[in-house]
Residue, then its C-alpha position, 0 to 999 in steps of 0.5 A: m500500500r502506498h501513502e502520500c501526504i496531501r496538505s491543506t492548511p491555512s498556514w504552512h510553517r507560519g507562512p501563507p496557506c498550502h492547498d494541494c491539488v489532487f486527481v479525484s477518481m470519478d469513473n473506475t471503468t475508464g483508464g487514465i485522466n478520462g476517469m479522473e477530475i482535478a481538484c484543489v483541496l481546501c479543507f479536510f474534515s470528518f464527521f460521525h453518522r450512525n456510528t461511522v466516521w466519514p472522512c471528507a474533503v472540501v474541494h474546488w474543481f478544475k475542468c479539462i480544456g479540450s479533449r486531448p493534451d496540448e500538442d506543443m506541451g504534451m500535457w492536459m490543460v485545465c481551468p477552474s470550474m466556475d458556477e453561474d455567479q463566477s465563483h469556484e465550483i465547490s464540493i464535498i467528497h469522500v477522501d477515498l476518491i482522492f487517487c493521488a497528488a496532482h501538480l498544476v503548472p500555470m499557463f504563463g503566456d508570453k508576459f513576465v510573471p507579476e511580482h505578487v504571484n508565488f506558490h500560494n496564490s498562483l491557482d488564483a492568479y492564473m486561469g489556465f494550467y497544465v497538468n504536469k505528467f512529469a511530476d512523478h510516475h503516477a502522474f505520468e501513468i494518469a496523464s499520458 
């Protein structure tokens, strides 16, 4: 059994927040990224109901841009999934649906990165991301 640490904390080492992105298993019958969704974990929590502990996560979703990876980069592209009022689409999921961590790389374009953008606010500063299939072998298997 493999273990992976997925973080979601309001302050990482007395600094800014850290919210990891994950692959969420949505369809076990479909292989690769077609059976997965990408989400950012905002919070972990659990509750008791009828003598059962339910470990959950609050996530905001990303949706795929296009039906295949980018031709130049060879990576899938995603953007934040928004509700009708342009707020992030947020859900509560069972932690067992989290398959593994996902690494998103912003689509920087041809402009300089603004000075205020760093690791803790880049998911809010950009509207498009590449799903980095080179982050580890699990990501490569999913996103190839």
